[in-house]
N, C-alpha and C positions, 0 to 999 in steps of 0.2 A: 361519532357525529350524532348530535341530538337534534330533536325537533324544537324549533324556536317559536312557531306560531301555527295556528290552524284556523280554518274558515268554517263557520257553522253552515252546514248544508241544509239540515232539516230538523226542526223540533217535532218530536212525536206526540208531545202533549202541549196543551194550551194552558195559560194562566187559569187557575181555578180547578184544573183537573186533578183527580186523585192519582198518586203514584205509589208504587210499591218498591221497597228496597230491592235493588238488582234488576229492575225493569229498565229497558232502554228509554232514555229521555231524549237524546238527540244524536245526530251524526255530525262528525267533524272531519273535514278533509285536510290532510297535511300534504307536504311535498312527497311523502312516501306511501300513504294509504288513506283509505276511508275508515274511520274509527267510530265505534259506537260508544257513547258515554252512558254509563249506568247510574241510576239513582242511588246515592249513598245511604239514604234513609227513606222510610215511608212517610207520607204526608200529602200535602196539597201544594202543587206548584204555585207559589205566591208571586213570583216575578221572573221575567226573562230579562237578563242583563245584557246579553249579546244576541242580537236578532239574527235571523237567517241572512246569509250573504256577508255578514261582518266577519272580520278577521281579528283574532285576539292572541296575545302572547301566551305561552305555556304558563299554567298556574293562575290564570285569570278566573274569577268567579263568573260562571256563565248564567246562573240562575239561582233562585232561592226557593227552598222547600220549607213550608211551615209544618212543623210536626205536632 
């Protein structure tokens, strides 16, 4: 049984903030647990594509980091 969607609970960073690879960017709630999403690269959070409270399918881009 896989997870099909998740709800963004909280963004830890705002657009324009510096992020480091491996740093927690946001929390997502699924039917099974609360998950932390880590930054895949270092850079600046350029855009939030899925805001807090919104639900998105698995593999949806949640934000954009400018390297």
